[in-house]
C-alpha positions, 0 to 999 in steps of 0.5 A, a space after each residue: 528504488 520502487 519495486 512492482 511484484 506480483 506474489 508469485 515473483 517474490 521467490 526471485 526476490 528472497 532478501 526483499 520478500 522476506 524483510 517485507 514480511 518480517 517488517 509488516 510483522 514488527 509493525 502490525 504486531 510488535 508496535 501496533 498490537 494488531 491480532 495477526 498471524 506470524 510464521 515461525 521465520 517471524 513473518 506476517 502472511 495472511 490470506 490475501 498474499 497470494 500469486 496475483 497479489 500485486 506489491 508495491 515496494 521501496 526496495 534500499 540500496 542494500 536490497 531490502 525492505 524499505 516500505 510497501 503496500 499491496 494491491 487487489 482488485 476489488 471485483 474479488 475477496 478483499 479485506 474491506 468486505 470480508 472484515 469491515 463491512 460496517 465501513 461501507 454501510 454493509 454494501 460490498 465494494 466492488 468496482 473494477 476501477 477501484 482497487 484495495 490498498 492493504 498492510 501500509 508498512 514502513 521499515 523500522 529506519 525508513 526516512 520520511 520520504 518512503 511513505 511518500 515514494 510508496 504513495 507516488 508509486 501507487 499513482 503510477 499504478 493507478 495511471 499505468 492500469 487504468 484504475 480510477 481510485 484505490 480504497 484502504 482502511 486506516 487507523 488514526 495515526 495514519 491521518 497525519 502522515 497522509 496530510 504530510 505527504 499530500 495525499 489525503 482521501 476521501 473518508 467513505 466511513 469510520 468506526 471508533 472514536 479518537 485513537 481507536 477510530 479506523 476509517 474507509 478511504 478513497 484516494 484519486 491521483 491527478 497530475 497535480 497530486 503526482 507532482 506534490 507527492 514526488 516533491 515530498 518524495 524526493 523523486 523525479 517523476 520521470 523516474 517513478 514511471 520509469 520504475 513502473 515501465 520497467 516492471 510492466 512495459 510501455 503498453 502497461 
């Protein structure tokens, strides 16, 4: 199931939070070789994991982490402005209708539909909060995944070549995209909206 949690609510779901940050360490440090900070508990955190960060998480039937991504409004500190200014041509991304999505992470045992479920959850977030688009930096390996789930972004800028290329993408969420991604995830769009409304209420 999809869960929507702000950072200040993670302590109420200790298993889900613990396995999410450990899976992030496994993916970004161990498998991809990124230079990220991992604490003594084997969890990967950074300065963008704070009380107001919004996480979209696929929770497994056992209550653990199956996959996740995090969202922040671009009107505050975000990764692309702080660490990847070349991808925006040196012009900071700052727009109340655009949120940044980072730390797209899949658990090692995640099935092929989890990535699509997360994108569907991100789309529900956009619809529910009136967000027009979300932006994210991704590496070359993710291009195939986005194509497979029917959620290919518009590229705003790239840097590097081949497997080392990173890009800044911009995603929109039309009704056609919602139905397409829901089919790929094997989920009912009605259920996806129910999970969002259960987290935030019908007025969200």
